[in-house]
C-alpha positions in Angstrom: -15.1 -30.9 78.7 -17.0 -32.1 81.8 -16.5 -35.8 80.9 -14.6 -37.7 78.2 -15.7 -41.1 76.8 -13.9 -43.7 74.6 -15.8 -45.7 72.1 -14.0 -48.4 70.1 -14.2 -48.0 66.4 -16.0 -51.3 65.6 -18.6 -50.5 68.2 -19.2 -47.0 66.7 -19.3 -48.5 63.2 -21.8 -51.1 64.3 -24.1 -48.5 66.0 -23.9 -46.3 62.9 -24.8 -49.3 60.7 -28.0 -49.8 62.8 -26.7 -53.1 64.2 -28.5 -53.9 67.5 -25.3 -54.4 69.5 -27.0 -54.9 72.8 -28.7 -58.1 71.7 -27.5 -61.5 72.9 -26.9 -62.8 69.3 -23.6 -62.3 67.5 -23.1 -59.5 64.9 -20.0 -59.1 62.8 -18.7 -55.7 61.5 -15.8 -55.2 59.1 -14.9 -51.5 59.2 -12.4 -50.6 56.5 -10.9 -47.1 56.9 -8.1 -45.3 55.3 -5.3 -46.6 57.5 -6.6 -49.8 59.1 -9.4 -52.4 58.9 -11.1 -53.3 62.2 -13.0 -56.6 62.3 -15.1 -57.5 65.3 -17.9 -59.8 66.5 -20.2 -58.0 68.9 -22.7 -59.4 71.4 -24.4 -57.9 74.5 -22.8 -54.6 73.8 -19.3 -55.8 73.9 -16.6 -57.1 71.6 -16.3 -60.9 71.7 -13.6 -61.4 69.1 -11.7 -58.9 67.1 -8.5 -57.9 65.2 -7.1 -54.8 63.6 -4.9 -54.9 60.5 -3.0 -52.1 58.8 -4.8 -52.6 55.5 -7.0 -49.7 54.3 -7.6 -47.3 51.5 -4.2 -45.6 51.7 -2.4 -49.0 51.3 -4.6 -49.9 48.3 -3.7 -46.6 46.7 0.0 -47.2 47.2 -0.3 -50.8 45.8 -2.0 -49.4 42.7 0.8 -46.8 42.2 3.5 -49.4 42.6 1.8 -51.8 40.2 1.5 -49.1 37.5 5.1 -48.1 37.9 6.3 -51.7 37.6 4.0 -52.8 34.7 3.9 -49.6 32.7 7.1 -47.7 33.7 4.8 -44.8 34.7 5.0 -42.8 37.9 1.6 -41.6 39.2 0.6 -39.6 42.2 -1.5 -40.8 45.2 -4.5 -38.8 44.0 -4.4 -40.5 40.5 -4.1 -43.9 42.2 -7.1 -43.2 44.4 -9.0 -42.0 41.3 -8.3 -45.3 39.5 -9.4 -47.3 42.5 -12.7 -45.4 42.8 -13.6 -45.2 39.1 -12.6 -48.7 37.8 -11.4 -50.7 40.8 -12.8 -54.1 41.7 -12.0 -56.6 44.4 -12.7 -59.4 41.9 -11.8 -59.8 38.2 -14.7 -58.6 36.2 -16.2 -60.6 33.2 -14.7 -59.6 29.9 -17.9 -57.7 28.8 -18.0 -55.8 32.1 -14.3 -54.7 32.3 -13.7 -51.1 33.0 -11.0 -48.9 31.4 -9.7 -45.4 31.9 -6.9 -43.2 30.6 -4.4 -41.9 33.2 -1.5 -39.4 32.9 1.8 -39.8 34.6 5.6 -39.4 34.2 7.4 -41.9 32.0 10.1 -43.5 34.2 12.5 -43.9 31.3 12.2 -40.6 29.3 11.0 -38.5 32.3 8.3 -37.0 30.1 4.5 -36.9 30.6 2.7 -39.9 29.1 -0.9 -41.2 28.9 -1.8 -44.9 29.1 -5.0 -46.9 29.3 -5.5 -49.1 32.4 -8.2 -51.6 33.1 -10.1 -52.9 36.2 -8.0 -56.1 35.9 -4.9 -54.0 36.6 -6.4 -52.7 39.8 -7.6 -56.2 40.9 -4.1 -57.6 40.3 -2.5 -54.7 42.1 -4.6 -55.3 45.2 -4.2 -59.0 45.6 -1.8 -58.9 48.6 -3.9 -56.4 50.5 -7.1 -58.3 49.7 -5.7 -61.6 50.8 -4.5 -60.0 54.0 -8.0 -58.7 54.7 -9.5 -62.1 54.0 -7.0 -63.7 56.5 -7.9 -61.1 59.2 -11.7 -61.8 58.7 -11.1 -65.5 58.9 -9.0 -65.2 62.1 -11.9 -63.4 63.8 -14.4 -66.1 62.6 -12.0 -68.7 64.1 -12.0 -66.9 67.5 -15.8 -66.7 67.6 -17.8 -69.0 69.9 -19.9 -71.6 68.0 -23.3 -70.3 69.0 -22.4 -66.7 67.8 -20.9 -68.2 64.6 -24.4 -69.6 63.8 -25.9 -66.1 64.3 -23.3 -64.6 61.9 -24.0 -67.3 59.3 -27.7 -66.3 59.5 -27.2 -62.5 59.5 -24.0 -62.1 57.6 -21.2 -59.6 58.1 -21.7 -55.9 57.7 -19.1 -53.9 55.8 -18.5 -50.2 56.6 -15.9 -47.5 55.9 -14.8 -46.0 52.6 -13.0 -49.1 51.3 -16.2 -51.2 51.6 -17.4 -49.3 48.5 -14.7 -51.0 46.3 -16.7 -52.9 43.7 -17.4 -56.5 44.7 -15.7 -56.3 48.1 -18.9 -57.9 49.6 -18.8 -60.7 47.0 -15.1 -61.4 47.6 -15.4 -61.7 51.4 -18.6 -63.8 51.1 -17.0 -66.2 48.7 -13.7 -66.4 50.7 -15.4 -67.1 54.0 -18.8 -68.6 53.2 -20.5 -65.9 55.3 -22.9 -63.5 53.5 -21.6 -59.9 53.4 -23.5 -56.7 53.0 -22.3 -53.1 52.6 -24.0 -50.8 55.2 -26.1 -47.8 54.1 -23.9 -44.7 54.1 -21.0 -46.9 54.9 -18.5 -44.0 54.7 -20.3 -42.3 57.7 -21.0 -45.2 60.0 -18.3 -44.5 62.6 -19.2 -40.8 62.8 -22.9 -41.5 62.9 -22.5 -44.3 65.5 -20.3 -42.0 67.7 -23.0 -39.3 67.6 -25.8 -41.8 68.5 -23.8 -43.2 71.4 -23.1 -39.8 72.8 -26.8 -38.8 72.6 -27.8 -42.1 74.3 -25.0 -42.6 76.9 -27.3 -44.5 79.3 -28.4 -47.0 76.6 -24.8 -47.6 75.5 -22.9 -47.4 78.8 -21.8 -51.1 78.5 -20.1 -50.3 75.2 -18.4 -47.0 76.1 -15.4 -46.5 78.4 -15.3 -43.4 80.6 -11.9 -41.6 80.4 -11.0 -40.0 83.6 
């Protein structure tokens, strides 16, 4: 390669989510990937306040598997745990009439034989409590670091959620209620980082303040 460039993940996610990162006003991005969640406030093309926590989709899947094992004495694989999360998972407990259910197969921890059980969205919400509280704490810590004038911008515009885990039901509602800041899931949130990286590379001159050149 003739030249190499480094772009920080929250910047790439923000560009991919169509956030005008070069403006003077503050913008907040919460990028939730498989391994980590990156939270940042961006202004004038740079990161003003940020944190990164090891809370992501993989940890959610592990938490669901551990919960099912503990509550139902049933061992399930990572793929089954992810399937549960996607199909019936919710960041908040659903009203009784909206609860979701699904049958899952696994290995009985006592008999060692295959067994099928029925789990609910409440099981998933309960299983994810520690991870969700950790995410909320991380978002709050970035809000605490944010200068007052940029905080006002974020209150007006809200925070933008990107990454695969942002697609968990009611994740936007959970973060909005916990912080008092409106939250919105970006369009094509799964692809924001990839899309933003591509846009930045195609427009290096426009984004030069946001990209580091790697010698």
